[in-house]
N, C-alpha and C positions, 0 to 999 in steps of 0.2 A: 346289735353290732358294735355301737359305740361303747356300751357297758363292757362288752367282752374285751375290746381293745384296751380300755382303761384298766380293766382288771389284769390283763396280761402285762401291760406296761408297768403297773405297780408291783406286780410279782417279780418282774425282771429287775427293777430298781432295788427291790428289797434283797434279792439274791446277790446283786453286785455289791451293795452296801455291806451285807453280812460277810462276803468274801474278803473285801478290802479290810474290814475291821478285824477279821480273824487273821488274815495274813499280815497286813500292815507292813511298814518298812522295818527291816532288821538293821539296827544301829550298831556300828562297829567303830571303836576308837583304835588308833594304831600309832606307832612311832618307830623310828629306825635311823640308820646311818647309810651314807653313800660315798662313793669315791670314783674318780675317773679322770678324763682329760678334756681339755678345751682347745679348739682350733679357732683362732681369732684373725680378724682383719681390722687394722686401724689406719685411719687417714688423719695425718697431722697437717695443720696449717698454722703459719705464723705470718702476721702482717705487722711489721715493726717500722715505725716512722721516727727518724732521728730529727732533733731540733737543734738549732744554733741560735742562742740568745732569745729563746722563746719562739722563734719563727721556724716553720717547717723547711727542711732542706730536701727538696724533691729528688735531687740527684742521688741521694744515698738512702732512699727507701729500701727496706730489706724484706724479702718475702721468701717463704718456704712452703712447699706442698709436696708431701711424700706419703706413699702407702707402704705399709709393712704387714707381714703376717707373722704369727707366733703361735706356739703351743705350750701348754703348761698344765700342771696338776690342779685338780679341784676336788674338794671334799666337804662334807657337811652333815647336818642332821635334819630330820623332818618329823612332823607329826600331823595327824589329821583325823577327820571323822567321815564316815561313809554311811549313806542310807541305801540299803539294798532292797530292791523291788523285784523279787525273782532273780532273773539273770542280769538285770540292769542295775547299775548303781551310780550314784552321784554323791557329791560331798565337797568338802573344803580341806585344803592342805596348806601348810606353811613350812617353808624350809629356810635354813640359814647356811650359807656356804662361805668358805674361805679358799682362796686359790693362790697359786704362785705367780700371778701376773707381775711381770717386771719388763715391760716392753720399752726398748730403747732404740733410738736411731741417732745417727750422726750425719749431718748433711750440710753442704755449703749453702749459704744464703745468697739469693740473687742480688746483684748490685755490688757486693764487696768480696764475695768468695769466702767470707769468714765461716768457719765450721762451728755449727751450733749442735748441742746435744739435747735431746728431749727424752723424758722418761715418764711412763704412765704406770701407776700402780693402783690396785684396788684394795681397800681396807676390809670390806665385807660386802655381802650380798644377802638381802632378805627377799623372799618370793612368796607372797600369798597367791593361791591359785584355786580356781574352780575345777573340780575333777568330774569326768563322766566316763563310764566304762561298761564293759559287757563281759560276763563270764562265759567263756567258750565251753568249758566243762567244769568238773569238780575241782580241777587243779590249776587251770590256765585262764587268765583274764587279760584283755586288752583295754587300754584306757588312754584318754587324752586330757591335757591340762591347758587351761588358759590363765596365765599369770602376769603379774606386774613385778619386774625385777627392780628392787630399790637398792642401788649401789652407791658406796662412797668411794670416789676416785681421787687420787692425787696426781696432778700434772705439774711437772717441774721442767724448767728450761735453764740450760747452762751455756753462757756465752763465753767460753774460755775461762779467763781469770775472773770474769764478772758473773757471779751467780745471781740469777734472777729469782724473784720471789716464788715460792711454792704455793700452789693453790689447790684446795680440796673442794670438790663439789659433789652434791648428791644428784644422781641421774637416774631416771626411770626408763627401763626398757620394756617392750612387749616381749613376753617369754612364753611362746607356745611349746608344748612337749607332747610326745607320744611314748608309750611304754608298754611293756608286757610283764606279767607277774606269774610266778609258778609257786603254788603252795607246797611247802614241805610237810606241813601238818596243819591242824586246826588253828594253831596260834602263831605260826611263822611262815614267811614266804620270801622268795628272792625276786628281784625285779631288775630289768634293764630299761634304761630311759635315755631318749635323745631329745635335747631341748635346744632352742635357739634364742639369741638375744638380738633383737632388731628394732629399728625405728626409734632410736633415742634422739634426744636433743644433743648438740655438741657439748663436750666437756670443755669448759672455758677456764682460762687463767690469764687475768690481766696482770702485767708485771712491769716493774720499773728497774732502771739501773740503780743499784744501791749506792754507787759512788756519786752519780749525778742524776737524781730522780727526774728532773725536768727535761733531761736530754732524750729520753726514750718514751714513746707512747706505743705500747705493744699489746696486741691481742693474740693469745695462743688458743688454738682449738684442736680437739681430738674427737673424732667420731668413731665409735667402737662397735663392732658386731662380732658374733661368735656362734659356734655350734659346740655343744658339750655332750659327751657320752658318759653316763654314770651307771655303775652297778651298785645296787643297794640291798640291804636286808631289812625287813620290817617285822614287827611283832605286834600282834593284835591283843587288845585288852578285852 
């Protein structure tokens, strides 16, 4: 009985090993381009404390808190590698995006009513991602991505005639995405992807009055989140 069980188990393991070795993962490299639009929400905060003779003047503290929404173009390139196990696939993808972000607000500061202008721009975005997906049929596939969006932002504050210092900071967002692909032929495909940018640390900009640097102690913050919809074309190698 035991010998028969051992023999059967050994035969099953041998068959599985042979099947995996014969089939193995099919490795595919690919690259492409994409373009679309981004819908964003940004929360701006400023906490500015004016000083007189080096001492704080509590009565003229200035604060700002305002939310704003915006939409703009986004485009970029991507490349990756996939391991296909039958209908299931996994792999790694990296993308570089540039967008038309130029988010501006103008609002009065609490305390003095002075109108300040804030501007948030992004220089670039790099997203390394892990990809997992499933081929529904010969032409259609669904996939998901878990990525880290590394962005360089510029945050500027303008207090009327006194331009505050501009600060650039690198911020990392969590970027999940879902998408669908449709194969045109063996070497090319189209895809539609929806991604989000969430859970980042605030984009900060410490600035001073250029005329009288010791007169202003200010911290500017912007917390940015967004949803992007992109259409792309990929080419397999």
